[in-house]
N, C-alpha and C positions, 0 to 999 in steps of 0.2 A: 364566459366559459362555465360549463356546468360544474358545480362544486363536488358532486359525487364522483364524476369522472376524474376530476383533479385528484381527489383523495385516493382513488384506486390506482392512480399512476404515479403520484408524487413520491420522489425519493429524497431522503435526507442524506447528504454526504458530509461527514465531518472530515476536517482536513482538506476542504475544497480548494484552498489556495496553495496546497502542497503539490508536489510533483504528480503523484498518481491521482490524487483527488481532482486536480485541475483537468487532467486528460479524460477522466471518467465523466465528470460533469459536462465537459465540452461535447463528448460523443452522445451522451444522453439528450442534451439540448438539441443537437443535430437531428436526433431521432424523434423530436417533438415531445419528449418526456419532461414534465416540470421538475425542477430541482430546487431544493432548499440547501444552501451551502452554509457551513459553519467552520470558522477557523479563528484562532486567537492571534494570528499574524505575529507570532513571537519572533525574537531576534536571534534564534539559533543560527540562522543564516540570513542573507540579505533580504530585508523586508521589501525592498523595491522590486525584486523578482516576484515575490508573492503578490504584490499589488498589481504588477503587470499581468500576471496570469488572471487575476480577478477582473481586471479591465477587459481582457479578451472574452471572458465569460459574459459579462454584462453587455458588451457590444454584440456578441452573437445572439444573446437572448432578445435584445431589442430588434435586431435584424430579422430574426425568424419569428418574432412574436410568440416565443415560448417562455413561460414564466421561469425566472431564476431570481431567487431572493437570498441575500447574503446577511449573515449575522456574525458579529465579532465578539466572542467571549471564550473563556476556558470551559472545558468539559466539566471541571470541578464545580462550576456554578450551576447547581441543580435547579435553582429557581428560574433562571433564564432558559435553561434547557427544557423544562416542563412547559414553559410558555409556547415554545415551538410545537410541541406535541399537542398542546391544547388549541393551537391556532390563534393564540392571543398576541403573537409578536409579529404579525405580518406588517410589511411596510407598504404604505400607500404611495407608491411612485407611479409606475405606468401599468401595474396590475396588482392584484391581491391573490396570493397563493394560499392553498389550503394545507391541512395537516398531512404529514407523511404516512404512507402505508408500508414502506420498506426503508431500512436504514443500512447505509454502508459506512462503517466506522474505520476511517483511515487516519484520523487524528491520533498522534502519538508523539512522545519525545523520541526522536530518531537518533541513530548513531551509536555504534558499539563503544567507540573510544571515549565519547563524551560522557558515557555512563560512569566512567571511572572518576570524572571530575565533578559531576553534579548529580549524584544518585537520587537525591530527593525529587528532582524534576521528573524522573522516570516513575517514581511511586505516585506522585500527584496526577500526572497525565495518564499514564498507561494503566494504573491500577484504580485509583479513585475515579478518574474520568470514565474509564470503561465500566465501572460499577454503575455509574449514573446512567450510562447508555443502556445497560441491561435493565435497570429499574424502569426507565421510561418505556423501553420496548415492551416490557412485561405489562406495565400498567395501562398502556395505550394500545394494546392488542396489535402490535406490529406483526405483519405477515411473514417477514423474513429479515433477520439481522445477519449481514455479511460483514466480517471484520478482518483486519490485517493481522496476520501472524507473521512469522519470518523464518527463513532458512536457518537463522541463528539458533533456533531451538534445538537443532541437532547437536550443537556443542561439541563435546568430546567424542561423539559417535564416529567410528572409523569405517563403518560398513557403507560402501558406495555401490550404487547410487543410493541416496537417502530415500527411504520409503516412509509413508505416513505412519505405518505401524511399527516403526523402529522405536526402541526405548529412547526417550528424550529426557532423562532424569539427571543429566550431567551438564548443565549450562556452564559456559565459561565467561559470561558477562552478565551484569545485572539487566541490561537490555533484553537479552535472551530469556532471562528468568521472568521478566514482566510479560513477555509474549507467551511463554508457556502458561503462565498464570491466567492470561486471558482465555486460553483454550479451556482450562479447567473451570474457570468461572462460567464460561458460556455453557459448558456441559451441565453444570448444576442447574442453571436456569432452564435449559432445554428439558431436563428431567423433571424438575419441580413444577414448572409452570407451562410446559408444552410450547415454549418459545423456539421456533425454528431458527437455528444458527448454523452458519457455515464459516469456517476459518480458512484463510488462504495463506500458505507459507510462501512468501515471495522470495525469489532467488535473484539477487543483484540486478535490480531493474535500472535501465538506462534509456536515454533518448533525449529528444528536444525538450527544453524547459526543465531539464533535470536539476537535481540538487547540487549546489556548489561544493558540498563536502564529499561527494562521490568521486571515484577514481577518474572517470572519463572527463568530468568537468575540471578537476584539479590538473590533470595531465594536459588537457587542451590549453587551458589558461597559461600554465607555466611554459609550455613549449612555445606558444605564440609570443610570450614575453621574454623569451630567451633565458628563462630561469631553470634551475635544476628541478627535476621531479624526484620525489622520494619513493624508492622502490623497496617495499618492506619484504622481509624474509629473503633478501637478496634476489627477489624475483621468483622464488620457488613457491608460487601460489597458483592455485587453479580456481576459477570461478565459472559458475553456470550463469552467464550473462543473459538477461531476458529483456527483449525490446518492449518498450512501453505499449505499443499498439497491440502486441500479443497479450499483454497483461490486461488491458482494457477490454479486449474482445472476450477473454476468459471471464473477467469480472461480470460483464453484462449477461453472459450465458448462465453464470452461477446465480446471479440475482434472480433470474427468471425461473430457476429450478429449485423449488423449496423442499428441503428434506422432510420426511414424514416419520411419524412414530411407528415403531416396529416392535410390538410386544414379544414376538417370537424370538427375536435376537437375544433376549435375556437368557435363553437356554444354550447359547453358544459361547465359545471363548471370546472374551471381549478384547478389542484392540483399541489403541488410542485414537484412531481416526473414525471409528464407527461406533454406534450405540443403538440400544432400543429406543433412545430418545431421538427427537428430530434434530440431529446434530451430525455434522460432517466436517472433516478436515481434509484439505487438498494441498499438494505441492503445485506451484505454478512456476515453471522454469523452462529453459530451452532444451535441457537434456543434452547439451553439447559442450563439454568442459573445454575451457580455453585457458592456456597458460598465460600468466600475467605478462610475461615478456612478449608473447605473440600479440597480445592485446595492445601493448604499447607500440609494437611494430605497425599494426594496422592504423593506429592513430597517426604515427609518423608519416606513413604513406599517404594518408588522406590530407594531412597538412603540408606535406612536401618539406618537412623539417625534421632533422634528427634531434632526438631529445638528449639533454644533458642529464645523466642518471646518477643519483646518489643512492647506493645500496645501503639498506638499513636492516636491523634485526627485526624479527617478528614482534608485532605490537601486542601487548596484553589484551586478551579478549578476542583476538582475531582467530578465525578458523582458517586452517591452511588450504583446505580443499572442499569445494561444494559441488554436488552433482545431484540433480533431481530425477526421481522416477515419477513420471506424470501419467502413468497408465490408469490410475484411479480417476484422475480428472478427465482423461479421454473417454473412459467408460461412462462417466457421469454426464458429460455435456457434449461429447463428440468433437472435442477441439484439442489441438496440440500446438503450442508455440513453436515457430520454426524460422523466425527471421534471422538471417546471418549477421554476424558482427560487422562485416564489411558494409552492409546496407545500413545497419543501425548507426554505426559511427559516422558514415557519410551524412546521414540525416541530422545527427547532432551537430557536427561541425558546420554544416550549412546554416542551421539555426543560430549557433553561437556567433558566427561571423556577422550574421544579419542583426542579431539582437544587440551585440556589443560594438557593432560598426568596426570590425577588425578587417 
């Protein structure tokens, strides 16, 4: 395979054994696009699930004869990271992949509640690790850096739906603070070095191969095992649940559309989502708020089992209600997530029963 063609197409995905990273890598390989995957396979949740995702990617790569190369280390390890950008860390298995031309940074220490228990993990991965991604992207002339932000950045904001130009200076968790920091760091590199960056504020992503610490996974597992489910804030919570296939489709379209420098915008009022620099921020959500109790009812209906519910107070760091305005994303890429929770929950439950032989 021609190396120059490979370089023009190859995409580095950090967090490639994670939920969103796995699905994105899978879809890109299906499209014939070479992928370099990076993940530290940490023990925040079941490593066997991460390894199973990775096995699926390797199998698909071999079946379709589309290059996929995986590396295991932390983003804080700048020396190993630079090797990937230099093309000096390729594996000689059944192909040899070239250096990346675009980067999708999905690696992060996830979870709002866990940030109360282990704050240092968030600084190392989400701040130090992201800085290394920025440095490598700058030094090796990456054409576009797309990175995961989060709806958590809206924090104490009460104006619904959340819009990208809302003030997001009042985070209510360290996790949210690190994600807002990523946006600020990205802007500085876009301004100083002309690095095109796009941040995506994900809204409660769910679906097959999902994270075990997320509500759908926790509820499904507990209901099938006849255990109580913990319903926080007595069920008075609303979420903008976004199906994984919608997220991946949006991601791919965003990767392909690179933001440009716009000197004229310096003369206008600045907003947090746009700039004279090649920098953009977008919400990616379903824009259809769902009450938590209705979400649980949809899971009960799909499983055919009524849940045993334990009502709990609001957890520190949790946002009571989220709702995305995705009009900017629609204008930018002509796409709007629209999968119903009934369809998404059905897909997840089918996967869960098959994967765990329930």
